[in-house]
C-alpha positions in Angstrom: 49.4 -198.3 88.9 50.2 -198.3 85.1 53.3 -199.3 83.9 55.9 -197.0 82.9 54.0 -194.9 80.2 57.1 -194.5 78.0 60.3 -196.3 77.1 63.5 -195.2 77.9 64.0 -193.9 74.1 61.1 -191.2 75.0 62.2 -190.1 78.5 66.1 -190.7 78.1 67.2 -187.2 76.7 64.2 -184.5 76.8 61.1 -184.3 74.4 61.1 -187.1 71.7 60.2 -187.1 68.2 56.8 -188.1 67.4 56.0 -190.2 64.5 54.8 -188.2 61.2 51.4 -187.6 61.6 48.5 -188.9 59.6 47.3 -186.3 56.9 43.8 -185.9 59.1 46.2 -184.6 62.1 47.4 -182.1 59.9 44.1 -180.7 58.6 43.4 -177.1 59.6 41.5 -176.6 62.6 37.4 -177.0 62.8 36.8 -173.1 63.0 33.9 -171.3 62.1 32.8 -167.3 61.5 30.5 -167.4 65.0 33.5 -168.4 67.1 32.3 -170.8 69.3 32.8 -174.8 69.7 30.0 -177.1 67.8 29.7 -180.4 68.6 26.8 -183.0 68.9 25.7 -185.1 72.3 28.1 -187.6 73.5 26.7 -191.0 73.5 26.0 -192.6 77.0 25.6 -195.6 79.0 22.2 -197.3 78.6 21.5 -197.0 82.0 21.7 -193.6 82.0 18.4 -191.0 80.6 19.0 -190.5 76.6 20.0 -187.0 76.0 18.2 -185.0 73.4 20.7 -183.6 70.2 22.0 -180.0 71.1 24.1 -179.3 67.8 26.2 -176.2 69.3 27.2 -177.7 72.5 29.7 -179.8 74.2 27.3 -182.4 75.8 27.7 -182.6 79.8 26.5 -185.6 81.5 25.4 -185.7 85.1 26.1 -188.9 86.8 24.8 -190.4 89.9 21.9 -187.7 90.5 24.9 -185.1 90.2 27.7 -186.3 91.8 30.3 -185.4 88.9 29.6 -183.7 85.6 31.7 -185.0 82.8 32.3 -184.1 79.1 33.5 -186.0 76.1 36.8 -185.1 74.3 38.9 -186.9 71.7 43.0 -187.3 72.2 45.5 -188.6 69.9 45.5 -189.8 66.1 43.7 -191.6 65.2 41.2 -189.8 68.1 40.5 -191.9 71.0 37.6 -190.8 72.9 37.6 -190.0 77.1 35.3 -188.9 79.4 36.6 -186.1 81.8 35.2 -184.4 84.7 34.4 -180.7 84.0 36.7 -178.9 86.5 36.6 -175.2 87.0 38.2 -175.5 90.3 41.8 -176.5 88.4 44.0 -175.5 85.4 45.5 -178.9 84.5 44.0 -181.3 82.2 44.9 -185.0 82.1 43.7 -188.8 81.4 44.0 -192.1 82.6 43.1 -192.4 86.3 43.7 -195.4 88.5 40.6 -197.6 89.0 42.5 -199.3 91.8 42.4 -196.6 94.7 38.7 -195.3 94.1 35.3 -196.1 96.1 34.1 -198.2 93.1 36.4 -199.0 90.5 33.5 -201.1 88.5 32.3 -197.7 87.3 36.0 -196.0 86.9 36.7 -199.4 84.8 33.6 -198.9 82.7 35.0 -195.8 80.5 37.2 -195.6 78.1 41.2 -194.7 78.5 43.5 -193.2 76.1 46.1 -196.0 75.1 49.3 -193.8 74.6 50.8 -196.7 72.2 47.9 -195.8 69.5 48.6 -192.1 69.2 50.7 -191.4 66.1 50.9 -187.5 67.5 51.8 -188.4 71.0 55.4 -185.8 72.1 56.3 -187.4 75.2 57.9 -185.0 77.7 60.6 -185.8 80.9 58.0 -183.8 83.2 55.9 -185.1 86.3 53.6 -183.5 88.3 51.7 -184.6 91.5 48.3 -182.9 91.7 46.9 -182.7 95.3 42.8 -182.2 95.2 40.5 -181.5 97.8 39.6 -185.0 97.4 42.1 -187.0 96.0 45.7 -186.7 93.9 47.1 -187.6 90.7 50.7 -188.1 89.9 50.7 -187.4 86.0 53.5 -187.1 83.1 53.4 -184.4 80.5 52.8 -185.2 76.9 51.9 -182.9 73.9 48.7 -184.1 72.0 46.1 -183.6 69.5 43.0 -183.0 71.6 39.3 -182.4 69.8 36.5 -180.5 71.8 33.6 -180.9 70.1 34.2 -180.0 66.4 37.1 -178.4 67.5 41.0 -179.3 67.1 43.5 -178.2 68.8 47.1 -179.5 68.4 50.4 -179.8 70.1 48.0 -179.3 73.7 49.9 -180.4 76.9 48.2 -182.7 79.0 48.7 -185.0 81.7 48.3 -188.5 81.6 48.1 -190.6 84.8 50.5 -192.7 86.3 49.2 -193.2 89.5 45.9 -191.8 91.0 43.6 -191.8 94.1 40.2 -191.3 94.9 39.7 -189.8 91.7 37.4 -191.9 89.1 37.9 -189.8 85.6 40.3 -187.6 84.6 40.0 -183.9 84.4 39.8 -181.2 82.1 40.7 -177.9 83.9 39.2 -174.6 83.3 40.6 -172.4 86.0 42.7 -169.7 85.8 46.5 -170.5 87.0 46.4 -170.9 91.0 49.1 -168.8 91.2 48.7 -165.9 88.3 51.3 -167.1 86.4 50.9 -169.9 83.7 53.0 -172.7 83.9 52.5 -173.8 80.7 49.3 -173.0 77.9 46.1 -174.8 79.1 43.1 -175.7 77.0 41.5 -172.4 77.1 45.0 -170.6 76.5 45.4 -173.1 73.1 41.7 -172.6 71.8 42.4 -169.2 72.0 46.2 -169.0 70.8 45.1 -171.1 68.1 41.9 -169.3 66.8 39.4 -171.9 68.1 37.8 -169.3 70.1 38.6 -165.3 70.4 38.6 -164.6 74.3 39.6 -167.2 76.9 35.7 -167.4 77.8 33.0 -170.5 78.1 29.5 -170.4 79.7 28.2 -173.3 81.8 24.6 -174.7 81.6 24.9 -177.7 84.2 21.3 -177.6 84.3 19.0 -179.6 87.0 18.9 -183.1 88.1 15.8 -184.1 86.7 16.8 -182.7 83.0 20.8 -184.0 83.1 22.2 -183.1 80.2 23.8 -179.4 80.3 25.8 -177.7 78.0 29.3 -176.1 77.6 30.1 -173.6 75.5 33.7 -172.4 74.5 33.8 -168.8 72.9 29.7 -168.5 73.3 26.4 -168.1 75.1 23.3 -169.3 74.7 20.4 -166.9 75.6 18.0 -169.2 75.5 18.9 -170.9 78.6 18.7 -168.0 81.3 16.1 -165.2 82.4 16.5 -161.6 82.2 20.2 -160.2 82.3 23.3 -161.2 82.8 24.6 -159.5 86.0 28.8 -159.3 85.6 30.6 -160.0 89.2 34.5 -158.8 88.9 36.6 -161.7 89.9 38.3 -161.2 92.8 42.3 -159.9 92.7 45.1 -163.0 93.9 45.4 -160.8 97.2 42.1 -160.6 98.2 41.3 -164.3 97.9 40.9 -166.3 101.3 44.3 -168.3 100.2 46.3 -166.4 98.2 44.7 -168.6 95.1 43.6 -167.0 91.6 40.2 -168.8 91.1 36.8 -167.7 90.2 36.2 -166.0 93.1 33.0 -163.2 93.3 31.3 -161.5 96.1 28.4 -163.2 97.9 26.1 -160.6 99.5 23.5 -162.5 101.1 21.7 -166.1 101.3 17.5 -166.8 101.8 15.1 -169.5 101.5 11.8 -169.5 99.9 9.3 -171.6 101.8 7.0 -173.9 100.1 4.3 -171.7 101.4 5.4 -168.6 99.7 6.9 -166.8 102.3 10.6 -165.7 102.0 13.5 -164.6 104.0 16.8 -163.7 103.1 20.1 -163.0 105.4 21.5 -159.3 106.6 24.5 -158.2 103.5 27.3 -160.0 103.9 30.3 -159.9 101.9 31.6 -163.5 101.5 34.3 -164.4 99.0 33.0 -167.6 97.0 34.2 -169.3 94.0 32.7 -171.4 91.5 33.6 -174.8 91.2 32.0 -177.3 89.0 34.5 -180.0 90.2 32.8 -180.3 94.0 29.0 -182.1 94.1 28.6 -180.1 97.3 29.0 -176.2 98.3 31.1 -175.2 101.2 30.1 -172.3 103.3 30.9 -170.5 106.5 29.8 -172.3 109.6 27.5 -169.9 110.4 25.4 -169.8 107.4 25.4 -174.1 107.2 24.0 -174.0 110.4 21.5 -171.3 109.2 20.3 -173.7 106.3 20.2 -176.4 108.4 18.3 -175.0 111.4 15.6 -174.1 108.8 14.7 -177.6 107.9 12.4 -179.3 109.9 13.7 -183.0 110.8 17.0 -182.2 109.7 19.7 -184.4 111.5 23.5 -183.6 111.6 25.8 -186.9 111.3 28.9 -185.0 113.1 31.0 -188.0 111.6 30.8 -186.9 108.1 29.6 -183.4 108.5 26.3 -183.7 106.3 22.8 -182.8 107.4 20.0 -185.2 106.4 16.5 -184.1 105.8 13.4 -185.8 105.2 13.3 -186.8 101.6 9.7 -185.3 101.2 11.3 -182.0 101.2 12.9 -182.7 97.8 9.7 -182.3 96.1 8.1 -179.2 97.9 8.4 -175.9 95.8 11.0 -174.4 97.6 14.2 -172.8 96.8 17.5 -171.9 98.7 18.4 -168.3 97.9 21.7 -166.5 96.6 22.3 -162.7 96.7 24.9 -160.9 94.6 24.5 -157.6 94.3 21.0 -157.3 92.8 21.0 -160.6 91.4 19.5 -163.6 92.9 20.0 -167.2 91.8 17.1 -169.3 93.7 18.4 -173.3 93.6 15.1 -175.5 94.2 15.4 -177.7 96.7 15.3 -180.4 94.3 18.7 -179.0 92.9 20.1 -178.3 96.2 19.3 -181.5 98.2 21.8 -184.6 97.4 19.8 -187.7 96.9 22.3 -190.7 97.5 21.6 -194.6 98.8 18.2 -193.6 100.1 19.3 -190.2 101.9 18.4 -187.2 101.6 21.6 -184.8 102.0 21.6 -181.0 102.5 23.8 -179.7 99.5 26.6 -177.6 101.9 29.2 -178.4 104.3 30.5 -176.0 106.8 33.7 -174.6 105.5 35.2 -171.1 107.1 38.3 -171.3 105.4 37.3 -171.6 101.7 34.0 -170.8 100.6 32.5 -172.6 97.3 29.7 -172.4 95.4 29.7 -176.5 93.5 27.2 -178.2 91.9 24.8 -177.9 94.4 24.7 -174.0 93.7 25.5 -174.3 89.5 22.7 -176.2 88.7 20.3 -173.4 89.1 22.7 -170.4 87.6 23.6 -169.8 84.2 27.5 -168.6 84.3 30.2 -166.8 81.9 33.3 -167.6 83.0 35.5 -164.7 80.9 39.1 -165.0 81.9 40.2 -162.5 79.8 38.4 -159.8 81.5 38.2 -161.3 84.9 34.4 -161.2 85.6 31.5 -163.5 85.9 28.3 -163.6 84.3 25.6 -165.0 85.8 21.8 -165.3 85.8 19.0 -167.7 86.8 19.1 -170.8 84.6 16.2 -171.6 82.4 15.6 -173.7 79.2 13.1 -172.1 76.6 15.3 -173.1 73.2 18.6 -172.2 71.5 20.3 -169.0 70.8 23.7 -169.1 70.6 25.7 -166.1 70.2 29.6 -165.5 69.6 31.8 -164.2 72.5 34.1 -161.8 70.8 37.4 -160.1 72.2 38.4 -156.7 74.1 36.7 -155.8 77.2 33.3 -156.0 76.4 33.4 -159.3 74.5 30.7 -161.2 76.7 27.5 -160.2 74.6 25.2 -157.9 77.0 22.1 -159.8 75.8 18.6 -160.3 77.7 18.0 -164.1 78.3 15.3 -165.6 76.3 13.5 -167.3 79.1 10.9 -165.7 81.2 9.9 -167.1 84.9 7.5 -169.1 85.2 5.8 -167.7 88.2 6.6 -164.8 89.9 8.8 -164.9 93.1 7.8 -163.9 96.7 9.8 -160.9 97.9 12.1 -161.6 100.9 11.3 -160.4 104.5 13.5 -157.6 105.7 17.1 -158.2 105.5 17.9 -159.5 108.5 15.5 -162.5 108.7 17.5 -165.4 108.1 20.5 -164.8 110.7 23.8 -166.0 110.0 25.8 -163.8 112.2 27.0 -166.4 114.8 27.3 -170.0 115.0 24.7 -172.3 117.0 25.9 -174.9 119.6 24.7 -177.4 117.2 22.8 -176.8 114.0 20.0 -179.1 114.7 18.8 -182.9 115.7 22.0 -185.0 116.1 22.0 -188.2 113.6 22.5 -191.5 115.0 22.2 -194.0 112.6 24.4 -195.4 109.7 24.8 -192.8 106.7 25.7 -193.3 103.3 29.0 -194.9 102.5 31.6 -195.0 99.9 30.7 -191.8 98.5 32.6 -189.2 96.9 32.1 -185.3 96.5 34.1 -184.6 93.5 37.8 -183.4 93.3 37.3 -180.1 94.8 39.6 -177.3 94.0 43.4 -178.3 93.3 45.4 -177.5 96.3 49.1 -178.1 95.3 51.5 -179.0 92.7 54.7 -180.6 92.9 57.0 -181.0 89.9 59.5 -183.0 88.9 61.4 -184.4 85.8 62.6 -188.2 84.9 59.7 -191.0 85.6 58.5 -192.9 88.7 61.2 -195.1 88.6 64.0 -192.5 88.5 63.3 -189.5 90.5 65.4 -186.7 91.1 66.5 -185.6 94.6 65.4 -181.7 94.9 62.3 -181.2 96.3 60.4 -178.1 96.0 56.6 -177.0 95.5 54.5 -175.1 93.8 51.7 -174.1 96.5 48.1 -173.1 95.5 45.0 -172.8 98.0 42.4 -174.9 99.0 42.6 -178.1 101.4 45.4 -180.5 100.6 45.0 -184.1 101.8 47.4 -186.8 102.7 49.1 -188.2 99.4 49.0 -192.1 100.6 50.6 -193.1 97.3 53.3 -195.7 96.6 56.1 -194.1 95.0 57.5 -190.6 95.5 57.6 -187.8 93.4 60.1 -186.3 91.1 60.4 -182.5 91.7 62.5 -180.1 90.6 63.7 -176.4 90.4 60.6 -173.7 90.1 59.6 -172.9 86.6 60.4 -176.4 85.5 57.9 -176.2 83.1 58.8 -173.1 81.4 60.1 -174.6 78.3 56.7 -175.4 77.5 55.5 -172.0 77.1 
């Protein structure tokens, strides 16, 4: 655990006055007429593949064959570069995980950390949150800081600084809507729009396949050179229709299927499954019947009852087949090489069973080009590809996202699936496939997953307040397992920030 983040002079009587900012910190925002963030590719560690320079995007690094996706941002004055997990399943942005409680502290320690004592633009607050994710948790203290994403600088952004964290190897940049439908404070997208960096709270995401480790996150813009055909508009489900009553990037999935190496294809009957798109999850999570149908479709697959994973023969990875997902008239085909997770010599089917909250994680997003439009509560989706770069700004209003057809074309035709119902996802099987009896991979993580619960408070960990209440979202909480209790306060404790 870190020492107390701020001295009594900062915490004793409310938000502190920051030291005068340097002239460069007071300079105007880097805003262009095209209205989207422009950035060079970030530097990466030597052992990773070298990325091509792509000027108009924030680079995303694919780590450990797709375990987590990250972007580099700069925090403070003078700017300090930090690497953050890109998470469309949570709204909060925070830095500085504890490397003491992660599966690989060596990897965690290799990333740069933000040092609050070296920033002239920091303005500390007395407010603390404990954030529970699908996997892991973080206790953070909020500060106002200058944050630079690509070539865009935003000031007085509220971010968390980690006091104690568990099972999360990096900080997080959260891009989801507020879970309960109401902002607790202005998040990254809110501030970017308010300060004129982008015209709408919208961004496009292109994770790319495992063989092309660089992807792109474009705030306020799309790249028509990175998808095929039309962007299909999918309305986000209203909060009252989501499985756990949380406001997330939920849409309706209407079918699943498979395209086999011999060119044949099959699909399920018409279904209506609420799924949300989560870049913070390595694997996808789907209802048990769908999980078992996928597992039974791969010859030689074995189910590990201890981990819930399905192992498939690794020679499947090189075959020309795909796992297919239907959204009305749009189908997204995920190649086997992107859907199967290769880890520690095992090949893992990129899906887990979950009957409570269905999630399409990185094993789906690697094959999809997605535009997340928070202002209009729509997602726009297409098959990802790469045929150059053509950046177009997202405007404002109901038709903010351009309806431009992708510049890419499919390299080969796709077979027509058999009549709906060829892949049975109506009932569960007594056993999804053969049982695995060996020793599987150990010490692996599958991303933080969606944030589940927030517990808010004031003061520092050394002097918590006594009154407890929690603001609960949706998702799967986990046992806290951390040393110090977190102070909690009355509802809307962060309303002063808005």
